[in-house]
N, C-alpha and C positions, 0 to 999 in steps of 0.2 A: 136673279140670277144665283145660285149657291156659291159658297166659297170654295175654293181649291186649297186644300192643304198638304205639306209633304211630310209624311211620317216614318220614322224608324219602327219596324215590327220586332216585338220582344220576342225572337225565336232564336237560339243559337245557330250561327253560322250564316245568317241571312245578311247579305253584303250591300244590298242595294235600298235605294229610299222608294216609297212608293206614293202614288198620289191618290187622294180621296175626297169625295163631294162633302160638303157639311151643308145637311138641312137647316133651314132657317131655325127650328126649334132649340138648335146647339149653337146660338150666336155667343155664348159665354166662352168659347174655346179661345187660349192663348197659345203662344211659343210654350212649349214643355208642358202643355196639358196630359194627362195620361186618359187614352182612350180605349175603347172596344171595337175594333174593324173586323170585317170578314176576310178572311186571307186564305186563298184556294179552298180547300173544302172545311176550313176551321175557324173557329172564332178565335182573335189572339188579341193580346195588350198591343198599345202602340204608343209613341212620344211623338207629338208634335214638333218638328225642327223647322218648319219653314211656313207663313202664313200666306193667303192670297197670292198664291202661285200660278204662272201660266203653265198648262199641261199639253203636251202631245198624245198622251193618252185619251182616246176617244169613248171607250166604255168603262168608265170610273165607276167604281161602289161608293156606297155611302156608308159613312162610319155608322156603328151601333150604339154608341153610347158614350158619356164621360163618366170616367170611374173616381176623380178629384177635380173640384172646382178649382183648386190651386195648383200652379204648374208645379210639377214632381222635378223638373229640373230647369235651371234658369239658362240662361243665353251664354254665359261664361262654361258652364259644365256641357252644353251641347256643344259649343266650339272645341273643347276639350277633348270630347269623344271623338270629333272628327278628325283633329289631330292624332290621336292614338291611334285610329284606325289606319290611318295614313303612315305614321311613323314606324308603327310596330307589326304592320302588314296582316292588321285584324280585321275582324268583320266589324261595322258601324254597331250591328245589334249586340256583340258580345260587349262593346264597350259601354254601350247605354244600359245593359243588364247589371254593369258591375255598381252603377251609381244610384239604382233603385234599392230600396230597403226590404229585407224580407217580411212576409206578410202582406205588402204593397205590390212587391215584383211577385208575378204568377206567370208562368210559364204555360204555351199551348201546350197540348199533350193529346195523345190519341187512348183511348179505353178499348182494351181486347176482351170480348165475351166468347164464353163456347156456344157454339152453333149444333156440332154434332160430334159426337165421338168416333174413332175410327174402328172398323171391323179388325177382325184378328188377323184377317189375310192381309191387310193395308200394310205396307212398308213405311215404317217413318225412322227419322235418325233418331239417336239418343237425346239430343236437344230437343227435337220436337215432342219427342214422348213426355220430358221433363216440363215444358210450357202447358200442354194439356192438362197434365195431372195438377200442375199449381193453378191453372184457372180453374179447374174441376172442383178442387177443394178449398180455394179461397174466395172464388167469384172472379168477376171481372176485375182486369188489373189494367195499370197504365203502364205506358211504355219505359218511365224512368224507374218502376219497380221492377220490371223484367231486367233493365238494366244493372240494377242492383245485385238480381239475384243470380244474373249470369255476367259477371264483369269481365271473366277470360272466355266466353265462348261466343262463338258466331249465332249468337241469338236471333239478329235482323234477317241474316239469310232464311233460318229456321223458319222463321215467324213468317215470311213472303210466302213460302211453301204452304203453310198452314192456311192463310187466307185464301191462296189461290185455289186451294182445293176443298175451300167449303167448310174446314172445321172451325175456324173463327170468324166473327163479326168484329167490325172495329167502326167505332166513331169519335169525331172530334168531342174536346174536354178543356174547358178553361175553367179554372177555380176562381173563384170571388175571391177577392182581398178579405182576408179572413182576421183582420185585427178589429177588435172592439175597441172603444176608449174607455179606459177605466172610470169609474164613478164611484162618490161614494152618497149617501143620503145625509141631508142637513135639516135643521132644524132651525128656526128664528121666531123670536117672540111677535106676536101682531098687536098685542094690546099695552096699554099702560100700567103701570103699578095700582094707580086708582082702579081703572076698570076690573084689573085682575081682584080688587079686595070687594066690589061689591057682589062679584059673581062667584063667590066660593060655593055656594050649592051644586054650580054647574060642573064641579070637579067631581063629583059622587056623594053618596051618603057620608056624612059626616063620621070621621073616626074609623073609617074602613081604611084597609090596606092601600087598596086603589086610589083612594082620595089625598093621601099622604103622598103616594108616589107621584101622583100627577102635580100635587102642590111642590112638591121638590124639584121636577124637571122644571117647572115656569118660573119658581125662583133663581134657578141656574140659568135658565134662558135670559132673565131680566137683567143678570148681572153682566152676561156677555154683550148682550144687545147686537151681535152678528149672527150670522148662519154658524151653526156648529155640528161638527160632524155626530150623527146620532148615536155613535158608539159613545163619545164621551158624556153625553146625556146621561145613557143608562148606566156608564161608571159612577156617576157623581149624584145620581138620584134614587138608582134602583127601579127607575121606570123601564117598561119594556115597549116593543112596538106596537101593541094594542092602545097602551095608554096614549101615545102619541097620534095614534091614529084617533082618538077618541077627541085628544085637545083639537087637533087639525078640524075634525068635523064641527066641532063648539065654536071654532073661530078664533081659539087662543093662539096658535101658532101656525104656520107655513113652512110644510115640507117640500123640499126639492131635491133633485138631483145635480150634483156638481162635478165635474171633470176634474181627477188631480193625475199628474204626470207620474208615469212610472220611471223612477230616478234611482239607478244604481249608486249613487251616491249617498242617498238620503241618511244612510246610517252611519256613514263614515264621521267621527269627531275627529277633529284638529283644533289645535290651538292657534289664533291669528298670529302671523310673527309680524316682526319690523326689518327693515331693510339693514343688513349689517355694512359695516364698513367695508369699503374696496380696497384691494391692495394696489400698490401704485401701477401696477402692469394692467390690472383691471380698470382703474382711472383713464388710463390712456386708452384702452380698448373701449372702454362706454363711451369716450369723446366721439372716437371715430364712428361709433354706430350710430349714436344720438344724430350726429350730422347728416348720416346715410340715410336715416329713417325721414329727415325733413326735405331730400333731395327730391326734385320731380322728375329727375330722370333716374330710375328704379336701375341698382346693381346688386347682383347676390352678393352675401355679406359671408365669407368663409373665417370659420372662428378655430385656427388650429392651437388646442390649448391642452397641456399635458393631463393626465389623469390628476383631478383632485385641483384642478386650476381655476374652478370657481364658473365654468362657463354657465351654468344653469343660472346662477345670480344675473349674468348680463340678459339671459332669455327673459328672466323675469321683468327686467327693468325695460325691455322693448316691449315686452306684452303690456305692462302698465302704460308706457307711453302711447301706444297704437289704440287700447280700449279707451284711454280717456279722448280721443278724437271721435269715439262713438262706432269705431269699426271693430271688425270679429277677427279672431286670431286662432291659428290650427296649429298646435304643439303634435309632433308627431314623433314616437318612438320604435326602433324596429322589432320589438317583441311585446306580447300582452303581460310576461313577466315581469316587464319593467314599468307598467302604467301605474300598479297601485303605489310606488315611492315616488313618481313623477307626479299623479295626481295630486296626492297629500301635500307636497311641496307648494304646489300652485293653488289649492284651497285655503292653504294657511296664508297665502299672500292675497287672494281672490276669492274671499268666502261668497257662495252663493251665486258665482258667475261661471263656473266650472262644468262642464259635461263630459262624458265619457262614451268612446266607441270603440266596440272590438267585437268580434263574433262570439265571443263565450256569453255576452249577454243574453238574455232572453228576448225573443221577437218582440215583445210588448215594450221593454225598456229600448231596443235600438229605434224602434219606429217613435217613440215618443220623444227620444233625445234629438233624433232626425225632424221632426215636426217643429220641436222648440228652435231648434237652430234655424230653420228655414223662415220660422217667424221673427229669428233676431232675437229671441230671449235669452240666449245663450252667448254672452260675448268669446268664451275661450272653450275650444274641442280639443280633447287629448284622445290619442289612439294611436295603433300601428298604422300599415297600410291602407287597410280599409277606410280610415278617416278622412283619406284625401278626399272623398267623393261626397262630403257632407254638403249640403244646399246653403251657402251662405250667402246671404244677400248683401253684404258689403264686406267682402275680405279685405283685409289691412296687411296681414304678416302670416307667412308660414314658417314656421321653426322645426328643423329637422335635427334632433339630437342622435349622436353615432351612426352619422348618413352613410359612413362606409360600409355599414352592416348588409350583408348579402340577403338577409330577410326582408329588405324593400324591394327586392326583386320577386315577382309573381313566376314561378317558374311550374306550377302543379296544375293550374287551369287556365283555360283561354280566357281575355287575352293575356299572354304573355308580354308582362311589361315591368320598366323599371320605375320605380315611384318616386325616386329622386330626380330622374331626368323630366317626369311627367310634371312632379312639382314646380321644377324649374319653370316649364313651359306654362303652367298655371298660373305662378306669379305674374308671368308676362301678360296674358291674357285678362287678369283681373287688375294690373297695375298695381300688383302687390310687392311689398318687399319679401325676401326669403333670408333667413338665416341658417347656414349648416355649419354644424360642430362635430368636432372628434379629436381625439387626441393621435388618431393614425388616419387623416385623410385619405380618400381613394386617390390613387395616385393619376389617374386620368382627370378627374375634375381639379384636383390641385395644379395640373399643368394648366388645363383650362382656365383657371381662375388668374393663374399668372398671365397666361397669352390674351386673355379678355379684358383684362384691365378690373378685376371683381376687387370689392373690398376686402383685404386680406390681413386678417388680425392675428398675432400671436400672443400666445398666454405662456411665456416659459418656466412660470413657477407655481409651485405647488402651496394653497393656502393652508395654514395651520389652522386647521378646523377643530371642532368637538372641543375645544379647551374648557370649557364649563361641565361640560359631562365627565370629562377625564378629573377636573378637579375635585368634583361630587364623589369621584369613585377611587379617588388616591389613595385611600387606605386598603385598596384591596391589591394593589401593587406596590409592596413596598421595597423590591428588590429592581423595579423597572427604572430605566433611565427616563424622566418624562422631560420633554422638551417644552416647557412653559416660556413664554415671550412676552413682552410689553405691547400694546398696540399703541404707537404715538400717532394717533390720527387717521393711521389705516391698518388694515388687517396684516399680519405678520405672516411668514413664509415657511415653508420646510423644505427641506431637500427630497427629493424623489428618493424611494427606498433603493438600498444597493443589491445588486445581483450579483449572485455567485453563480458560475457555470460549472458544472460538476461533469467530467468526461466519464461516462458510463464504462468505457471499455477499460479504463483503469481500474474501477470499481471489481470487475469479472477478472482482471490480471491480478487482483490483490484477494482474491477469494471470496468477494462480496457477492452472492448471486439473488439476493434479495432484490426488489422493485425499487426500496428506498436505500439511497446511497447513505454513506455512514453520516456526512453534513446533514441529511436531512432528518434522521434518525435523531441525533443531536439536539438538533434544533426543536423538533416537535417534543422531545422531553422537556427542554426549556419552556415551552410554551404553556405545557401543563404545570411547570412548578410554580410557573408566575401568573397563572390562570387568566392567562389570554386566549386569542383563538387562533387558529390556522385554517386556510384553504389549500385542499389538494386539488389539483386541477388534470385531468386527464380526458382527451376527446374521443373517449368510448365508453360505451354502455356494455352491459354484462359481465361475464366473469371472464371469458377467454377470449381471445382474438379469433381462433379459430379452432378447429375439431380434427385430428387427422391420425391416422393409423401408423404405428410406429413399424408394422412389419413391411407394407407396400409402401406408404405415403400417400394413400389416398387421403384427398382433404373433402370432408362432408359439405356440399353445396347446396345451395337453395335450387329446385327444380324449376322455377319460375325465373330468377334471376342471375342463375351462374356465380354467387359470390357465395363466400365462406360465411356457414352458420356460426352464431355465436352463443356460445352456453350461458344460460341464465339460471344461477343457482335456485333463487327463489322460486322460480317454475320447475326446476329441474327440466327444462326444455332446452331444446336449439331452435334460436330464432333468427329469422331474415329481418333483418333491419329496414329492408326497403318496400317490401312488400305484406311482412308479417306472419309469414308461413311460419308453422311451429312442428315439430315432431320431437318424439320421443332420443332420447341418447342410445343409440343401437349398443348392443353386446358384442356383435361381432361388426367387422368391417364387411359392408355390401359389395368391396370388392374381391378381397382374398378370403373373408370368412375368419381372419384371425381375432383375438379378443384384445390386442394391443390398442385398444381407443385412448388417445390422450389428449389433452388439452394443451394449447398453446398461447403465450401473450396473457394481458391482463387487463380487464376493462374496470369499471367502477366498483362493480359488485366484489371482485377481485381484491383492489385497494383495501376497500372496508373489510373484508374478512382479514387480510393480512394487517391491517392497523389493529384489529381487535387482538391478533395475536401477539404485536409488540406492546399495546397500551391496553390491557384488559380492562381498565377503571375507566378510560376515556368515554366521554358522550359524543358519538358520532352520529351525523346527518348525511344522508345521501340525496344530492339533487341532478337526476337526470330524467329524460322523457319518461321512464318506467315510473318514478316517485311522483311525477306532477300530472297525472293523466287526469284525474279528478277535478271538477270545479274548485277552484280558490287554493288547491293543494301548494300552487308557489308561493302564493301570500302567507299561506299560514306557517311554512317552511321557514321561508325567510324571516318572519316576526319572531319563530323560535329561536333561529341562530341570533337574530341582533338581538334578544333578550337574553343572552347567554345561558341558554338552555342545553347548550352543545359547545364542546370545544374545538372538533374538526368538523369542516364542511366539504366532502368529496364532491365535485361536480364535473360537468362537461361543458360544452360552449355557454351556456347559460350565465355561467360566472364570469364571462368576460363583457359582459354589458352592463357597465354603469354602476355597480352596487357599490354603495356608501357604507362601510360598516367598521365603528370607530376600533372595535378592539380585536380587529385581524392585524397582526403584526408580523405573520409569516405566510407568504404564499410559495408552496411547493409543487413545480411544474413535473410531474413525474416523468413525461417522456416528451421533450419539446420536438422531435423528429416527426410526428404523425402528420401525414399528408405533404411533407415537404418535398419527397420525391414522385409525387403524383404529375402524370405527364399532362400539364396543364401550366400555362404560362402566367396564371395569376397565383401559383402554390407559393412562392415566396413571399409575396405581399400577402396572402391570408395568414402563414404562420407569424409573420412580423407582426401583423395586427394583432392576431389572437395572443401572442407571447405578451406584447406590450400591454394590452388592455387587462390581462389577467394579473401582470405584475402590479397594475395599478390598484389592484384591489388591497395593497397592503400598506400599512402606514400612513393612512390618511389622519391620524390623532396625533396628540403631542406623544404617544409611547413609541413612533416612529416605526420600522418594518423593514424586513429582508425578504429578498426570493431567493429560492434555490432552484435553479434550471437545469435538470438531467437531460443531458441529450446523448448520442452517438455520433453526432457531427458538429462538433464545437466550432468549427473554422468556418462554418457557412455563414455569408455574409448577413442573412435574415437573423440568425440565432444572435452574431456578435452586435449587430444593431439595435435588436431588442434587449440585449442584457446592459446596453448603456443608455437606453430610453433616446435613441438618435433618429427620430422619423427624417431629419432633414440628410443624415448621410445614407439612409437608407434611400430616399427618393433619388438622389443622385447616383446610386449604383445601379436601382431599378429603371430608370429611365435611358441609362446609357444601352440596359439589354434591349428594352422595348423598340427602341430606334432603330439598332442594329438588326432586330430579326422582324420588323415591321408590324408590329403591333399596336393596339391600341395606346395612346391618344395619336399616334401618329398614322394609324388607319382605322377606318371603321371596319368592324366584323360583326357578321353574320354567319349563323348555324342553323343550317337545314338538317333535321333529323326525321327520319323515317323509321316507324315502330311496325312490325309485321310478325304474326305467328309462325310463320314458315320462313326459317333464315334464308333459304335459296331465293324467293320472292324479294325478301329486302335488299338482299346484295345485286340482284340484276335490277330492280327498279332504281336502286343509288348509283349503280353503273350507267343506265340510260341516262339519268339525269346528269350525271356528270360530263358526259358527251355532249348532252345539249348546252350546258352551260360554257362548255371549252369551245363549242362552236360561236357562241354568242360573242365571247370574249375575243376568240381571234378574229372577228369580222369587224370589230368597234375599234379604232384607233383610240379613242377616248377611254377605254377600259383596259388598254395595254398594260398598266401597271397591276391587275387585278391580280391576286395570288389565290389558287384554288388549292385546298387540301383535302384529300381523302379520294372517293368514299373509303371509309373505313369504319369498323367497329371503336365506337368511344371505351373509355377504361372500363366502365360499367357496360358489358356489351349485351346483356339481356335484363330486362325489370318486367315483373309482374307477368312472365310469360310472354313477353313480347321482343323478340330480337332487334336491337337498335343498329342503325346505320346512319353516319353523319357526313356531310361537307361543310366545309367552313371556308368562306368567303373573306378576303382582307383585300382592303383598296379603298377607294373613293368611288361615289355615285353608283353605291351597289344596286339602288332600287331600279336601275336602267336595267339591269340584268333580270331582277325578281319580277318585273312587271310583265316579262316577255315569256315566260315560263307557267305551266301551269303546277301549283304548289299544293293541290287540295287535301292531298293525302299526308302533306309534310308540316312537322312542327317547325314556326320560324321564330329565332329567337335573336332579337337585335343586342349585341354588346351583352351577351348571359355572363352571370358572375363565375361560372365555369365552364370547361369544356370536358367533364366527367362522365 
């Protein structure tokens, strides 16, 4: 009797598990194996989640084949996928899809080909005509290609009509995994030196070039004694492929193909480093961490350390201890832009043991890193959110740096999930330790750490770093006050940079209409005189916040998103930062026809322009999404600035993410208020975190530092607390507000969001769901404390041509509500990073 297995079918949105029979010829199947199965009218990939099942399905189908003899998911990953599907109200197939690398991961699709063209008298919609024309000119197309071509059109409805009326034909399609292993050709000597001396005549006619080349190749291979890349043989001897083929035919050498790994780190050179001395605070923290790493009952470790307090050194020591035990480690950072800096520090301490995972690597690099990790050949993996799904055979530690960062939440594609909460659950499933570190911890997790008795570690002091570097450069800074201190058995500490709040209302009253206060201008001038560096932070891209008509007040909006378009001087275009829509700047107002089109506000390009006006000789770099689009641009730009090829660095959110630049002695926050008044309960926390993190880029060396924070709301508690680097004070203020308003961590929060091209349909559907939820809550006494907000348009009421409506639920046991309603067309976000 054939074995019955239960599988997850790798098709987006499929929520159920399916039973299949396994013929005897496929006896090597294991839990986690990747298969091909018949599913409905197509062939699809599937992953085995249960073996030797009993089944109530009578007419089961047989599997069609095995794609990988080794399991592509281990049992811990399968358990994590099931937990994510339940916790985030997602389909199990979407969660499994996350864990398969590109190249191996292939989705079933449908191919549409042309059957007949319409007659001139036949009535077709505009979308149907475009689809037919595209297939006529390009040939058969898959549904994903049509989705890419018509992202904002109802092409599926149009397609159904074309199929029904016989214009198109359809067939199922499953691409084969298309990643081939990379190999090199090698040559190895097959005879002894004595035999070679006796057979010189077999190399060719004496004195010819061919005989000399072949002799040189054999001499080289004799010296090496092991298989050698044939490219090296060619370079060392002048021989060619024909020579090596002849030598193989005559029995002198053996040629073979050897697999090599595609490693994105192979060309990065770092010098090994020794462990530095710890500060007294670090010593105390490490003692706590070391004890926790040996405990049988694992508790999360939360490190709250000010910027520059040496959290990374504690990560490195914890990683070393776990790797010595023969286990693997995952190190997660919030942004790809942070990985080069982190990777170099870990490679210097653990040469040859570090792997890198992120979406900008080639498919081959990602697959090979995935395979090496699965085989246990890479003890340490570093990467952003996607690295969480690396198949570790024996995971021992997860490190999450800057865990407060909203980049750890996936909100663009399904499944919508929080990587921090998911990592906490993964640590439980794998019986691993987990370390979370930040200068500005997430309020909810900090509350949870206190409530649940986590290992809570504080690092209140900034380390006096880069002393050797500044000592070497001391002659360049004759006028600077340099804080060099002796290290008596432990590392010295440095005060956090002083923060000066500048009330921009006073600047206006005193006649300064520039975006730079007089204090900031004077400080920038001093930086240039002292040959140091400054960072200017502004949380906006572009040149102007919005464009408007001074005659009638009309603001130019994106037609797809209903948000103001931003002026980009380098393109001379108006750009939408949500959907990418672009248009030329109109000469006349589309509303009243007047020519008084003006720009208001300033983005990074405007800051750059005005800086050049104030300091024409300054070397200025701009780091935002526009200047870092190309592969490797972030690392190149950061390297350029770190090597002092620029004086000022202008940037947006990316500057708040863990950069360590010893010559930066000034941070100017051009406008601290951006986002502070958004209708979102987390707005003050985001502002506090951003300002504190950006301020922390200044004064990380003996040169010291200062921060100038410009604002129109100097008395707001988030700005006041950030100016004093006072997380504990901010936490006390914020937790009071959260308790009073019944927001997390005192309630669970779920946002239900509907997007539709017809605003009226969106409103009606949202209203109907609101009534249904209200009835469910009203009829269940256990849900009496549930708060239902909405339905209403969120702050960004329209995106990419779709109108948005959302309903926000707060309370306990919210899953009891969600399991009773049909949410097929709705996005479900559990505890999202914002409600905008």
